[in-house]
N, C-alpha and C positions, 0 to 999 in steps of 0.2 A: 613052513614057519621057521624063522632063524633060531639057532641055538642060544640059550642064554650065555652071555659072555662071562668069563671067570674074571673076578676083580684083578686089576693091574695096579701096581704101585710104581708111579712115574717119578723120576728125578732127573736133574741135570748136573753133570759134573764138567769141571773146567780145569785146564792145566796149560800154560803158556798160551798159544792161540788155538788149541784144540777145544772143541765142545762136544760132549757126549750126551745124548738123550737116551736114558735107560728105562726099560719097562721090565718089571719083575712080575711073574705070574706063578701061581702054584703049579709045580710040575716035577720034573725028574733031575733037574740039574744041567739041562742043556744050554749052552751059551752061543748065541748068534751075534756077530758083529758085522754090520752092513751086508746081511744076508749070507755071510760065510761063517763056517765053524771057527771057534776061537783059535784052534791050532794052525789053521790055515791063514789066519789074519795076522797073528803075532807069532812069527817064526822061532824067536829066541826063548829060552827058558826064563831069562830075567824078566821079560815083559810079560810072559805067561803068569809067572809068580806075582808080579805086581797086580795084574788084573784080578786074579782069584784071591788076593789077600783078604778082603773083607769077608769072603765066604769061609776061608780057612780059619780066621780068627774067631768067627761066631758059630762055626760048625753047622752052617745052614746051606752049604753048597748043593745038596741033593734035594732040598725042598722047593727050590725055585728054578723055573726056566727063565732065562735072561734074553731079551732082545735089545740090541744097542744100535743106535745110528751115531756114528762119529765122524766129524769133519774138521778140517783144519789142522795145521801142525804137522809133525812128523811122527814116526812110531813111538818114540819115548813119551812125547807129549799126550798122544792119543791114549796110550796105555794108563798114564796118570789121570786123564780125564775120565776114562771108563771106571777106574778104581774109585775115583771120587763119586762118580754117579751111582755105582752099585752101592757104596756105603750109604749114600743119602737115600736111596730107594729102600734099603734095608731098614733104615731108621723109620721111614713112612710105614713099612710093613709091620715092624715090631719096635715101638719106642723104648722098650725095656733093653734093647741091645746098645743103647747109647753110651754107657760107661765103658763097655768092652771096645766099641769102635773108636771112642775118644781116646782111650788109653793107647791104643795102637797107632793113633795119628792118621787115620784115613778119612776122618771127617774134615780135616783142615784143608782149606783151598790154598795150594802152594802159590804164594804171591809173586814168585821170581818170573819176570817177564823180560823180554828183549828191550833194551834201552833204545829210544829213538835216535835217529841220525840227526845231528844238528847242522844247520846251514854253515857254510864257510869251512866245513870239515869233511873228510872223506868217510867218517863213521861216527859212532856215538862219542868216542873219546879221542880217537886218533886225529892228529893234526896233519895238515899238508906240510911238506918239507920247508923248513925255514931257511931263508938265505939272507945273511947279514949285508952282503954286498953284491 
């Protein structure tokens, strides 16, 4: 017979073109991103700090095991998406944490996206060289 599953709190985080699907379950504070340990996936201290920010603010890091699937974008965008997803999942787990998370700004979806390239131009804003004669 199968073991009864522990309840999971699921949320989605986004940043630029990165999308992170986050699952929190009661546990010991282990974080897995795409099947790899957090320290292996995000090598720099800045990105590690960004990802763990919601746990540090709420002091809930040791209470939850985190599994994340993240796709799209680069390292910084993915770290932002994971942070957003973890904050939203914590909100599902404990709605009382909302004021703390909101005050720290981790619930806000960062709206900055890459501007689309326009036709007749080499980029979003840059123009082809103009020749008067």
